[in-house]
C-alpha positions as CSV (number, residue, x, y, z in Angstrom):
1,X,0.0,0.0,0.0
2,X,1.3,3.4,-1.0
3,X,0.8,6.0,1.5
4,X,1.6,9.6,0.5
5,X,2.5,10.8,3.9
6,X,4.7,13.6,2.8
7,X,2.4,14.9,0.4
8,X,-0.3,15.1,3.0
9,X,1.8,16.2,6.0
10,X,-0.3,19.3,6.6
11,X,-3.2,17.2,7.4
12,X,-1.1,15.4,10.1
13,X,0.1,18.8,11.3
14,X,-3.4,19.8,11.8
15,X,-4.2,16.7,13.9
16,X,-1.1,17.4,16.1
17,X,-2.1,21.1,16.3
18,X,-5.7,20.2,17.5
19,X,-4.4,17.7,20.1
20,X,-1.8,20.2,21.3
21,X,-4.3,23.2,21.5
22,X,-6.7,21.0,23.4
23,X,-4.0,20.0,25.7
24,X,-2.7,23.2,26.5
25,X,-6.1,24.5,27.0
26,X,-6.9,21.7,29.5
27,X,-3.4,22.2,31.3
28,X,-4.4,25.9,31.6
29,X,-7.9,25.5,32.7
30,X,-8.0,22.0,34.6
31,X,-4.3,21.8,35.4
32,X,-3.1,18.3,36.5
33,X,-4.2,16.1,39.2
34,X,-0.9,16.0,41.2
35,X,-0.5,12.9,43.7
36,X,1.0,12.7,47.0
37,X,4.5,12.6,45.8
38,X,4.1,16.1,44.4
39,X,1.9,17.5,47.2
40,X,1.8,17.4,50.9
41,X,0.5,14.3,52.7
42,X,0.9,11.8,55.4
43,X,3.0,8.6,55.4
44,X,2.1,5.8,57.8
45,X,4.4,2.6,58.2
46,X,2.7,-0.1,60.1
47,X,3.8,-3.5,61.0
48,X,1.0,-5.9,60.4
49,X,2.8,-8.9,62.1
50,X,1.4,-11.2,59.4
51,X,1.1,-11.7,55.7
52,X,-1.3,-9.3,53.8
53,X,-2.0,-8.0,50.3
54,X,-2.1,-4.2,49.5
55,X,-5.5,-4.7,47.8
56,X,-6.9,-5.7,51.3
57,X,-5.3,-2.6,53.0
58,X,-6.6,-0.3,50.2
59,X,-10.1,-1.8,50.7
60,X,-10.0,-1.0,54.4
61,X,-8.8,2.7,53.8
62,X,-11.5,3.1,51.2
63,X,-14.0,3.1,54.2
64,X,-12.5,6.6,55.3
65,X,-13.6,9.6,53.2
66,X,-10.4,10.9,51.3
67,X,-10.1,13.3,48.5
68,X,-7.0,11.4,46.9
69,X,-6.6,7.8,46.2
70,X,-4.0,6.5,48.8
71,X,-0.7,4.9,47.7
72,X,-0.2,1.5,49.3
73,X,2.9,-0.7,49.2
74,X,4.7,-3.3,50.9
75,X,8.1,-2.7,52.2
76,X,10.4,-5.2,51.0
77,X,9.5,-8.9,51.8
78,X,8.5,-7.8,55.4
79,X,5.2,-7.6,56.9
80,X,5.4,-3.8,56.9
81,X,3.0,-1.7,54.8
82,X,3.5,1.9,53.9
83,X,0.6,4.1,53.2
84,X,0.7,7.4,51.5
85,X,-2.3,9.7,51.8
86,X,-3.5,13.2,51.7
87,X,-2.7,15.1,54.8
88,X,-4.8,13.5,57.7
89,X,-6.2,15.0,60.7
90,X,-6.2,13.1,64.0
91,X,-9.6,11.8,63.4
92,X,-9.0,10.3,59.9
93,X,-5.7,8.9,61.0
94,X,-7.3,7.3,64.0
95,X,-10.0,5.7,61.7
96,X,-7.5,4.3,59.4
97,X,-5.6,2.6,62.2
98,X,-8.9,1.4,63.9
99,X,-9.9,-0.3,60.6
100,X,-6.5,-1.9,60.2
101,X,-6.2,-3.1,63.8
102,X,-9.8,-4.5,63.4
103,X,-8.5,-6.9,60.8
104,X,-4.8,-7.3,62.0
105,X,-5.1,-7.3,65.8
106,X,-1.4,-7.2,66.3
107,X,-0.6,-4.2,64.0
108,X,1.5,-1.7,65.4
109,X,2.1,2.0,64.1
110,X,6.1,2.1,63.4
111,X,6.2,5.5,61.8
112,X,3.9,8.6,60.9
113,X,5.4,11.5,58.9
114,X,4.0,14.5,57.1
115,X,5.1,14.8,53.4
116,X,6.6,18.3,52.8
117,X,5.5,19.7,49.4
118,X,9.2,20.8,49.0
119,X,9.9,17.3,48.4
120,X,7.6,17.0,45.5
121,X,9.0,20.3,44.0
122,X,12.5,18.9,44.3
123,X,11.3,15.7,42.4
124,X,9.7,17.7,39.8
125,X,12.9,19.7,39.4
126,X,15.1,16.6,39.2
127,X,12.8,15.1,36.6
128,X,12.8,18.1,34.3
129,X,16.6,18.5,34.7
130,X,17.1,14.7,33.6
131,X,14.7,15.5,30.7
132,X,16.6,18.6,29.6
133,X,20.0,16.8,29.9
134,X,18.6,13.7,27.9
135,X,17.5,16.1,25.1
136,X,20.7,18.0,25.1
137,X,22.7,14.9,24.6
138,X,20.3,13.5,22.0
139,X,20.8,16.9,20.0
140,X,24.6,16.5,20.1
141,X,24.5,12.8,19.1
142,X,21.9,13.2,16.4
143,X,23.8,16.3,15.1
144,X,27.0,14.4,14.9
145,X,25.5,11.1,13.5
146,X,23.2,13.1,11.1
147,X,22.7,16.8,11.2
148,X,21.3,19.5,13.3
149,X,17.9,19.6,11.4
150,X,17.3,16.1,12.0
151,X,18.1,16.7,15.8
152,X,15.7,19.6,16.2
153,X,12.9,17.7,14.3
154,X,13.3,14.6,16.7
155,X,13.3,17.0,19.8
156,X,10.1,18.3,18.6
157,X,8.6,15.0,18.0
158,X,9.6,14.1,21.6
159,X,7.9,17.4,23.0
160,X,4.7,16.3,21.0
161,X,4.6,13.0,22.8
162,X,5.1,14.4,26.3
163,X,2.3,17.0,25.6
164,X,-0.2,14.2,24.4
165,X,0.4,12.3,27.4
166,X,-0.1,15.2,29.7
167,X,-3.2,16.1,27.8
168,X,-4.9,12.7,28.5
169,X,-4.0,12.9,32.1
170,X,-5.2,16.4,32.4
171,X,-8.5,15.8,30.5
172,X,-9.2,12.6,32.7
173,X,-7.8,14.0,35.8
174,X,-5.6,10.9,36.5
175,X,-3.4,11.2,39.4
176,X,0.3,12.0,38.6
177,X,2.9,10.4,40.8
178,X,6.6,9.6,40.8
179,X,6.0,6.5,38.6
180,X,4.6,8.8,36.0
181,X,7.9,10.6,35.8
182,X,9.5,7.4,35.1
183,X,6.9,6.6,32.3
184,X,7.7,10.0,30.6
185,X,11.5,9.2,30.5
186,X,10.9,5.8,29.0
187,X,8.6,7.4,26.5
188,X,11.4,9.7,25.5
189,X,13.8,6.9,25.0
190,X,11.3,4.7,23.1
191,X,10.3,7.4,20.7
192,X,13.7,8.8,19.9
193,X,14.8,5.1,19.0
194,X,12.1,4.8,16.3
195,X,12.8,8.3,15.0
196,X,16.5,7.4,14.6
197,X,15.8,4.4,12.7
198,X,13.6,6.2,10.2
199,X,16.3,9.1,9.9
200,X,19.1,6.4,9.2
201,X,16.9,5.1,6.4
202,X,16.5,8.5,5.1
203,X,20.2,9.1,5.3
204,X,21.0,5.9,3.3
205,X,18.4,6.6,0.6
206,X,19.7,10.1,0.3
207,X,23.2,8.5,-0.5
208,X,21.6,6.6,-3.3
209,X,19.7,9.4,-4.5
210,X,18.9,9.4,-8.4
211,X,19.3,12.4,-10.5
212,X,16.1,14.6,-10.4
213,X,14.7,12.7,-7.4
214,X,13.1,15.1,-4.9
215,X,13.6,14.9,-1.2
216,X,9.9,14.4,-0.5
217,X,10.0,11.3,-2.6
218,X,13.0,10.0,-0.9
219,X,11.6,10.6,2.7
220,X,8.2,9.0,1.8
221,X,10.0,6.0,0.3
222,X,12.0,5.7,3.4
223,X,8.9,6.0,5.6
224,X,7.2,3.3,3.5
225,X,10.3,1.0,4.1
226,X,10.4,1.5,7.9
227,X,6.7,1.6,8.5
228,X,6.1,-2.1,9.0
229,X,9.0,-2.3,11.4
230,X,7.9,0.7,13.3
231,X,4.2,-0.5,13.5
232,X,5.1,-4.2,14.4
233,X,7.5,-3.2,17.1
234,X,5.0,-0.7,18.7
235,X,2.2,-3.4,18.7
236,X,4.5,-5.9,20.2
237,X,5.4,-3.4,23.0
238,X,1.6,-2.5,23.5
239,X,0.7,-5.9,24.1
240,X,3.0,-6.2,27.1
241,X,2.0,-2.8,28.4
242,X,-1.6,-3.5,27.8
243,X,-1.4,-6.4,29.9
244,X,0.1,-4.3,32.6
245,X,-2.5,-1.8,32.3
246,X,-5.3,-4.3,32.7
247,X,-3.6,-6.7,35.4
248,X,-1.2,-4.5,37.0
249,X,-3.6,-3.1,39.7
250,X,-4.3,0.5,40.7
251,X,-0.9,1.4,41.8
252,X,0.7,0.7,38.4
253,X,-2.3,2.1,36.2
254,X,-0.8,5.7,35.9
255,X,2.5,4.3,35.0
256,X,1.2,1.7,32.5
257,X,-1.4,4.2,30.9
258,X,1.3,7.0,30.4
259,X,3.5,4.1,28.7
260,X,0.5,2.9,26.5
261,X,-0.4,6.4,25.2
262,X,3.2,7.5,24.9
263,X,4.1,4.5,22.6
264,X,1.1,5.2,20.4
265,X,2.1,9.0,20.2
266,X,5.6,8.1,19.7
267,X,4.9,5.9,16.8
268,X,2.6,8.4,15.3
269,X,5.2,11.3,15.7
270,X,8.0,9.3,14.3
271,X,6.3,8.6,11.1
272,X,4.0,11.5,10.6
273,X,5.6,14.4,12.5
274,X,9.2,14.3,12.7
275,X,10.1,13.4,9.1
276,X,7.8,16.0,7.6
277,X,9.2,18.6,9.8
278,X,12.6,17.8,8.5
279,X,11.4,17.9,4.8
280,X,9.8,21.4,5.4
281,X,12.9,22.8,7.0
282,X,15.2,21.2,4.3
283,X,12.9,22.8,1.5
284,X,13.1,26.2,3.0
285,X,16.9,26.3,3.4
286,X,18.0,24.4,0.1
């Protein structure tokens, strides 16, 4: 099947522009639903003295009226459970402890701390710094391996993918926690890999360029040649991430959903966004 991707690139630009406008509008109006990792809250660490499941603990806590869903995890292989919730007053903290003691009679509270919002701000700063460093190094590498125009096109595609994921989380008001940051960094790595594969094929075809053959034809042929590889790789990855999304439980859902959306967006941007941007830039400067 012959797809005229480059010839119809303005249609794909329009699709991306609509998504980005909706996303930026949602981020401005609704904002993001920041989890406890990025806001103030309470951390409880309780020794239950017996085996348990995080689902049981989450079920007990659900009986207390909270505005944010708590984060519940087992500490190592021990019988200790860590509960992160919104900032609790004395009454709600007592309710949670009473519910847990009702099922786990020997449970003892080992630790109770308040989460400072400064911690969340520092986490966000570190994540942004890591993303900027990664992008800077990618620009250097792609410029050295290909050319500067390829590097900027790839970075714009990555920015597109990040905004798409943020748009979905803002519209659906899904809670963002520290695992979301890890998902964004993984999406950046996945997307740039697919983009570089396509750019590498474009470079090879440019070396074999026939007399009178236009750049748009070469890039479109390169996309055709790599399309099956890109789609098949993404579908295989989505099967694993989709299983994690369905079976991974509540705690992993923001992470797996961000990955799922990011892989779809990364495949789209590598094929329909990054390469067309390079073509337009190349045509204007040549």
